[in-house]
N, C-alpha and C positions, 0 to 999 in steps of 0.2 A: 182674811182668808183662814180656812180651817187648818189646824196644826197638822204637820206631817210627821209621822212616826218613822224613824229611821231604823234600818236593819242594824243589828249589833255588830260593832267593829271587832270581830273575832276571826280566827283563822277559818277560811273557807276552803273546801276541797272539791275540785272538779271531778265528777264521776263519769259523766257520759255526754255525748253530743250526737244527735241524729240529724244530719243536714237535711234529709228528705222531709222531715217533719218540722224543720226549723227549731229543734229542741236544744236547749242549753240547760242542763240540770246542774244545780249547785247543792252540795251537801254541807251542812253546818254541824261540825262535830258529830258526824255520822247520824245527823238528824234529818227528818223530813223537812225539806226547805223548798222554797219556791223561787222561781225567776219568771218575770213576765215576758211572754213572747207573743207574737202576732198569731192569731188564729183566724176565725172568720171575721169579715169586716165588722168593725165597731166593737170587737171583743178583745179582751186580754185573757189568754189562757194561762191558768196558774198550774204549773207542773211541779210535782213533788219528786225529788230524787230519792233513791233508796240506797242503803248501804250495799256495797258490792258483795257482801257475804250474807245478805239477808233479803228477804222479799219485802219486809216491812221494818223500818227502823223506829226505834223508840225515841221519844223526845229526851233531850239531855236533862239531867237532874239539876236542881239549883246549885248543888255542890260542885258539879262539873263546870258550870258557867262561872260561879264565884271564884273557882280556883284560878281562872285566867287573870282576873284583876280583883284581888281580895278587897272586900269592902265595897265593891261596885255592884250596881244592879244591871242585869242583862236580860234581854228578851229574845227568845227564839222566834223568828218570824215565820209562822206557819201559814199555810194557804188561807186559813180562816182569818188570821190577823191581817194579811195583806189584802184580802178581799174587803175587809172592814175599812182599811185605809182608802182603797179605791172608791168605796161608797161615800166616803167623806172628803173626797177630792173635788175641788172646783175646776172643771174643765170648760172653758168657753166654747160655745157652739161651733165657732169657726175652727177651733183646734180639733174638736171631735170629728168634724167633717173631713179635715185634712188627714187625720189618723185613719179614719175608715176608708177613705179613697185609696190611701197608699198601703193598706194592710196586706194586700196580696202582691204588691210590686216587689221586684228583686231587691234584696237587702233591707226589707222593711224591719227586720229585727234590730237594725242599727238605730232606729228612731227611739228617742227617749220616751219613757212612759208618762202618763198624765201626772202622777204624783211628783215626778222629777221636774216636769215643766212648771207646775205650780210652785215648787220650791225655788226654782231659778227666778221666776217672776217676783216672788216675795223678797228674795235677796236684793234684786234691783230696786224694789220699792224701799226696802229698809235702809239702803245706803244712799238713797236719793239720786241714783245714777241718771245722768243726762247724755253722756257720751259712752257708747259701748262698742265692742268689737266681738264678732264671732268668727272663729276659724274652723271651718267645716260646717256647712249649712245643711247638707243633704236636702231633704224636701221642705225644710224650713220650720219644723215644729218648734224647736227651741228658740229660734230667732223671732218667730211670730209671737210666742209666749212673752218674750221680753218687749218687743215692739208695742204690744197691746197695753203695757203698763208704763211705757215711757211718756213723760209729759210732752205737751206740744212744744216743739223746739228741740226735743231730744233727737238723738241720731244714733243709728246702729250701722256700723260697717260690717257687711256680711260677705265673707270671703269663701269662695269655693272654685274648684277648677272644672267641675262637671256642669256643662251648660244645660243639660236636660234637667238636672235637679234644680238649678237656679230658675229655670223657666217655670217649674211647678211652684217653687217658693214665691216667685214674683206674683203669680196669679193669686195666691192666697194672701199675700200682703195687700194686693189691690182689693180683693173681696172684703178684707177686714178693715179697709179704710186707713191702712198705716203705711202704704207704699212711700209716701212722702217722708217717712221717718227712716227709711232704709236706704243705705248707700250700697248697692250691689256691686261687688268686685269679682269679675270672672277672671280666673288665672291662678297662678301659683301664689299661695298665701304668703310665702316668704317674700316674694317680690312686692306684694301689696304692703306688708308690714314695713319693709325697708323703705318703700316709697313714702309711707306716712311719716316715718322718722326723718327722711330727707326733706320733707315739706314742713318740718318744724313742729310736729305733733307730739314730741316726746313729753311725757308727764302730763298729758291732757285728757286721758280717758279714765272713767270711773270703774268700768267693769269689762271683763273679757271672759269669753267662754271658749275653751279649747277642746275640740272634738274632731280631730282630723287624723292624718297619717301618724300612727303611733311612733314610728321610727324617727319622726321629725319633731317629736314633742319637746326635746331639750332646746332645739333651735327656736321653735315657736315661742317657748316659754321665755327665753332670754330676750327676744324681741318685744314680747308683750310686757315684760317687766320694765322695759324702757318706756313703753307707751303709756302705762297706767300711772296715775299720780300717786303720791304718798297716801296711804290709807285706801288706795284703790284695790279692787278685788279681781283676782284671776281664778276662774273655776276650771279645773282640769277634769275631763270626763274619762270614764273607763279605767280608773286606776285599780279596780279589783279584777277587771278583765275576766268576767265569768268565774271568778275565784281562782284563776290560774296563777295570779301573782303570789298568792298565799300558799300554793302547793309546790313544795320543793321537787316533786317528781315531774313537774311540767317545765320543760326547758327549751322550748322552741325559741327562735331568735326574738320574736316580738315580745313574748312573755318575759324573757330575760331582760330586754331593754326596759320594759315598763317597771319591772321589779327594781332595777337599778335606779330608774328615774324616781320611783317612790322613795327610795333610800336617800337620794339626793335632796328631794324636797323636804324630807323630815329633818334635815340638819342645815338647810339653807338659812343663814342668819339674816338674810335680806327680807324675809317674810315671817309672818305669823301663819301657822298652818294647822289644818284639821282635815283628816280624811273621814268622810261620812259614807256609810253604806246605803246610799240611796241609788236606785237605778242599778247601773253596773259599777258603782263606786265613783265618788267624786272627791277631789281634794280641793279645799278652799284655801287660797293663798292671798293673804292681805299684805300688801307691800308696806314695809316699815317707813 
């Protein structure tokens, strides 16, 4: 698969949000920055945010970026760079069809972008995962990306409480020919995860993707940590949360919770950890 270029892991600043346009603009060091959102079907609109005190922001100098981590190399992800990434992203036809069909549906901005889907699929292949869990399926884009690369005999437990979303996901699993690889669990994910543990599945999963109720992340994480085997991988989505977690001026309850959760993961000695600025931010947690 083609390489995925990540966004620089530096402080992000949320400037604006326009719900009527489904816009979420993120500013990087007062830089023109982009965030993929849904526009017309089959398209990702690349929106640039502007400095609150200027109509057009200048790109950061190399000195500004180097000052964050002396000796490190940093890249400002402009609309041009992200467009280039998307042109070099492999998106299977069935995933494109799912993305296009759901582009105008309520909450479509919650769906992960193609470059993130490709990255998750590559992770699953790299670790040779056969048993996987997803907490928070939505319309099934991320779970389908994983199911497509699972070997025959591989299994993905897909947990979601929204029956309508699972119905859509099930149809796309069927169309992709991977329905037999997916164990769909409708209901509260906490109950499903506890049930798996009660059934003796502790330490038997290779990979887990967490993308559900943010206020429940800590509880989900602790359960998933019991379910994955040593060297297993837990991927936590939305850890940058449109840049809000990095902005000390944003202090709503959900943002504060995610901010504290990020601090917790950074020092949790039970895992090796890396936060990567792909999509809305992902934290990769390898169980020791």
